[in-house]
C-alpha positions in Angstrom: 0.0 0.0 0.0 1.2 3.5 -0.9 -0.5 6.4 0.8 -1.2 9.5 -1.3 0.3 12.7 0.2 -1.9 15.7 0.8 -0.5 17.7 -2.1 -1.7 14.9 -4.5 -5.1 14.6 -2.8 -6.5 17.9 -4.2 -9.1 18.5 -6.8 -6.4 19.7 -9.2 -3.9 16.8 -8.8 -3.6 14.7 -11.9 -3.9 10.9 -12.1 -0.4 10.8 -13.7 1.2 12.6 -10.7 -0.4 10.1 -8.3 0.7 7.1 -10.4 4.3 8.4 -10.7 4.4 9.0 -6.9 3.4 5.3 -6.4 6.0 4.2 -8.9 8.7 6.3 -7.3 7.9 4.8 -3.9 8.0 1.3 -5.3 11.4 2.1 -7.0 12.9 3.0 -3.6 11.6 -0.4 -2.3 13.2 -2.1 -5.3 9.8 -3.1 -6.7 9.4 -1.3 -10.0 7.1 -3.2 -12.3 7.6 -3.4 -16.1 3.9 -2.7 -16.7 1.6 -0.4 -14.9 -2.2 -1.0 -14.9 -4.3 2.1 -14.1 -7.8 0.9 -13.3 -10.6 3.4 -12.6 -12.9 2.7 -9.6 -15.6 4.8 -11.3 -16.0 2.1 -13.9 -17.9 -0.7 -12.1 -18.2 -3.2 -15.0 -14.6 -3.9 -15.9 -14.1 -7.5 -16.9 -11.0 -9.5 -15.9 -10.7 -11.0 -19.4 -10.5 -7.5 -21.0 -7.6 -6.6 -18.6 -5.8 -9.8 -19.4 -6.2 -9.3 -23.1 -5.0 -5.7 -22.9 -1.8 -6.8 -21.1 -1.2 -9.5 -23.7 -1.6 -7.1 -26.5 0.7 -4.5 -24.9 3.5 -7.2 -24.9 2.7 -8.9 -28.3 2.3 -5.7 -30.3 5.2 -3.8 -28.6 2.8 -1.0 -27.6 3.4 1.8 -25.1 -0.2 2.1 -23.9 -3.4 0.1 -24.3 -6.6 1.9 -23.3 -10.1 0.6 -23.1 -12.3 1.7 -26.0 -15.7 0.8 -27.4 -16.7 1.0 -31.0 -18.8 4.1 -31.7 -21.3 4.5 -34.5 -22.5 7.9 -33.4 -22.6 11.0 -35.6 -20.5 13.7 -33.8 -21.1 17.5 -34.3 -18.9 20.4 -33.3 -19.8 24.1 -33.0 -18.1 26.5 -35.4 -19.1 30.2 -35.3 -22.4 29.3 -33.8 -23.2 26.6 -36.4 -23.1 22.9 -36.0 -20.8 21.1 -38.5 -20.1 17.4 -38.8 -17.0 16.3 -36.9 -16.8 12.7 -38.1 -19.2 13.0 -41.1 -20.3 15.3 -43.8 -23.4 17.3 -42.9 -24.1 17.9 -46.6 -24.4 14.2 -47.5 -25.9 11.9 -44.9 -23.9 8.7 -44.7 -25.0 5.4 -43.4 -23.6 4.5 -40.0 -21.9 1.5 -41.4 -20.1 3.6 -44.0 -18.4 5.9 -41.4 -14.7 5.5 -40.7 -14.2 3.4 -37.6 -14.5 5.5 -34.4 -13.6 4.5 -30.9 -14.8 6.0 -27.7 -12.3 6.1 -24.8 -14.2 4.5 -21.9 -11.9 5.6 -19.1 -12.1 2.2 -17.5 -8.4 1.2 -17.6 -5.0 2.0 -19.1 -2.1 -0.5 -19.4 1.2 1.2 -19.8 4.9 0.5 -20.1 6.2 1.8 -16.8 9.4 3.4 -18.0 7.7 5.3 -20.7 5.0 6.6 -18.2 7.7 7.8 -15.9 9.7 9.6 -18.6 6.7 11.2 -20.4 4.6 11.8 -17.2 1.6 11.0 -19.4 -0.5 7.9 -19.9 -0.3 8.5 -23.7 3.2 8.1 -25.3 4.7 6.2 -28.1 2.5 3.6 -29.7 -1.1 3.7 -28.3 -3.6 1.0 -29.2 -7.1 0.2 -28.0 -8.6 -2.8 -26.2 -12.2 -2.9 -27.5 -14.7 -3.7 -24.7 -18.4 -4.3 -24.8 -20.4 -1.1 -24.8 -22.3 -2.1 -21.6 -19.1 -2.2 -19.6 -18.2 1.4 -20.6 -20.4 3.1 -18.0 -18.6 5.6 -15.8 -20.0 6.9 -12.5 -19.6 10.6 -12.5 -23.1 11.7 -11.3 -25.9 10.4 -9.0 -27.8 9.5 -12.2 -24.9 7.3 -13.4 -24.9 5.5 -10.0 -28.6 4.8 -10.3 -28.1 3.4 -13.8 -25.2 1.3 -12.6 -27.3 -0.2 -9.8 -30.1 -1.0 -12.3 -27.6 -2.6 -14.7 -26.0 -4.7 -11.9 -29.3 -6.4 -11.2 -29.5 -7.5 -14.8 -26.0 -9.0 -15.2 -26.6 -12.7 -15.7 -23.4 -14.0 -14.1 -23.2 -13.1 -10.4 -19.8 -12.2 -9.0 -18.6 -14.3 -6.0 -18.7 -12.8 -2.5 -15.5 -13.9 -0.8 -16.9 -14.0 2.8 -16.0 -16.4 5.5 -19.2 -15.9 7.4 -22.8 -14.9 6.6 -25.0 -12.9 9.0 -28.6 -12.1 8.2 -31.5 -10.1 9.6 -34.7 -12.2 9.8 -37.8 -10.1 9.0 -37.6 -8.9 5.4 -34.7 -11.2 4.6 -35.8 -14.7 5.5 -39.4 -13.5 5.1 -41.2 -11.0 2.9 -41.7 -8.8 6.0 -45.3 -10.0 6.3 -46.7 -11.6 9.5 -49.9 -13.6 9.8 -51.8 -13.1 13.1 -54.4 -15.7 14.2 -57.5 -14.7 16.3 -55.6 -16.3 19.2 -52.8 -13.8 18.8 -50.3 -16.4 17.4 -47.9 -15.0 14.8 -46.7 -17.0 11.8 -44.5 -16.1 8.8 -43.7 -17.6 5.4 -40.2 -18.7 4.6 -38.5 -19.9 1.4 -37.4 -23.5 1.2 -34.6 -22.7 -1.2 -33.1 -20.5 1.5 -32.8 -23.5 3.7 -30.9 -25.4 1.0 -28.5 -22.5 0.6 -27.8 -22.3 4.3 -27.3 -26.1 4.5 -24.7 -25.8 1.7 -22.9 -23.1 3.6 -22.8 -25.3 6.7 -21.4 -28.2 4.7 -18.6 -25.9 3.5 -17.7 -24.8 7.0 -19.0 -21.3 6.6 -20.8 -20.1 9.8 -24.2 -18.4 9.6 -25.9 -16.1 12.2 -29.5 -14.8 12.3 -29.4 -11.5 14.1 -32.9 -10.1 14.8 -34.3 -7.2 16.7 -37.5 -9.1 17.3 -37.9 -11.7 20.0 -40.1 -14.4 18.5 -40.5 -18.1 18.7 -40.7 -18.2 14.9 -37.1 -16.9 14.7 -36.0 -19.6 17.2 -37.7 -22.4 15.3 -36.3 -21.3 11.9 -32.8 -21.1 13.3 -33.2 -24.5 14.9 -34.4 -26.0 11.7 -31.5 -24.4 9.7 -29.1 -25.4 12.5 -27.5 -22.0 12.7 -26.6 -19.5 15.4 -29.3 -17.0 16.4 -29.3 -13.8 18.5 -32.7 -12.1 18.8 -34.4 -9.4 20.9 -31.3 -7.3 20.1 -31.9 -3.6 20.2 -28.2 -2.7 19.5 -27.3 -5.2 16.9 -23.7 -4.0 16.1 -22.2 -4.9 19.5 -23.7 -8.4 19.3 -22.3 -8.8 15.8 -18.9 -7.7 16.9 -18.9 -10.2 19.8 -20.0 -13.1 17.6 -17.3 -12.4 15.0 -14.7 -12.2 17.7 -15.9 -15.6 19.0 -15.7 -17.0 15.5 -12.2 -15.5 15.0 -13.4 -13.9 11.7 -12.3 -10.3 10.8 -15.2 -8.0 9.9 -13.7 -7.5 6.5 -14.3 -11.2 5.8 -17.9 -11.2 6.9 -21.1 -10.6 4.8 -24.3 -9.1 6.3 -27.7 -9.3 4.6 -30.2 -6.6 5.6 -33.3 -4.8 4.5 -34.1 -2.0 6.9 -32.5 1.0 8.6 -31.6 -0.9 11.8 -29.3 -3.0 9.7 -27.2 -0.1 8.4 -24.7 0.0 11.3 -23.9 -3.7 10.9 -23.7 -3.4 7.2 -21.1 -0.6 7.5 -19.1 -2.7 9.9 -18.5 -5.7 7.6 -16.6 -6.0 4.4 -19.6 -7.3 2.4 -22.8 -5.3 3.1 -25.6 -6.9 1.1 -29.1 -5.6 0.5 -32.1 -7.6 -0.6 -33.8 -6.3 -3.8 -36.7 -4.7 -2.0 -34.6 -3.1 0.8 -35.1 0.4 2.0 -33.3 3.0 -0.2 -31.1 4.0 2.7 -29.9 0.3 3.0 -29.3 0.0 -0.7 -27.2 3.2 -0.5 -24.7 1.5 1.8 -24.8 -1.9 0.2 -21.8 -3.3 -1.7 -24.0 -5.9 -3.3 -27.7 -5.6 -4.1 -29.4 -9.0 -4.6 -31.8 -9.8 -7.5 -34.1 -11.6 -5.1 -36.5 -10.0 -2.6 -36.7 -10.9 1.1 -38.5 -14.2 1.6 -38.2 -14.8 -2.1 -34.8 -16.6 -2.3 -32.5 -13.7 -1.1 -30.7 -15.8 1.4 -30.2 -18.6 -1.2 -28.8 -16.1 -3.6 -26.4 -14.7 -1.1 -25.3 -18.2 0.0 -24.7 -19.3 -3.6 -22.5 -16.3 -4.2 -20.5 -16.9 -1.1 -20.1 -20.5 -2.2 -19.0 -19.4 -5.6 -16.0 -17.7 -4.0 -15.3 -20.8 -1.9 -15.2 -23.0 -5.0 -13.0 -20.6 -7.0 -10.5 -20.3 -4.1 -10.2 -24.0 -4.0 -9.5 -24.3 -7.7 -6.0 -25.0 -9.0 -5.1 -22.1 -11.3 -2.9 -22.8 -14.3 0.6 -21.3 -14.1 
């Protein structure tokens, strides 16, 4: 880790200056890399295969820089003396999109550079620059609140879920294991509806040695019976959930950064902020979705626990795999 100094943490500091500061620090440690990958955190849909391909092309094509681009078929206009004129086309004769010269839009997602050239030029663009074409849907950059809303909507539609590398799963009960609806009999007995597939997900976590905790504000026999059936730890009737979560994680010997918490309402927010993997069900309160690192496709009581469990297990399977050298 290299901490950015104050003078490089201003609104006017350039990305290049920050990169070169890191490289200078690494050089003093004797750790200068041949290739520098500059990956922008404002681009949430970067694919690993695109990064791998860009690095390979940098080496094989003796390039200085490879930047992420997407093929553009748009007609671009520029303003000249108060009049719009075609920038990449003739305004006098309308061309078909397929007849335009190839145009590439810089996505800003990543830049792969020869380190020495970056240091000498103090610019990410030097020498031979080529593009790594990426799918258009991955090119979204988050610069405004509207971009963030769009990214969240897109994330729920991505077919292949990313693994959640957590060593423990903690869940609220009402609104997570249930749809937040309670059935009350004329005798005052309360019942809820749960999802059987959630039970299978929890069972698979247990078999993989991943502990599960139900942490509920409500004190209810229904919660106890569900936890008993699932054979997981349960803490209920908890007004201040964070302290109970901290204590349980300490007993398990699991750092908070390695834990996932699934919530749906505002009393889950403190716990979600504490763990490394805050997860919201699809129909969670907006305030909860705001702090979530992962928003599930499933709603509470509709398979949300199963979805979270499956994604934790995805990480467990991938970490056990033997990677080719």
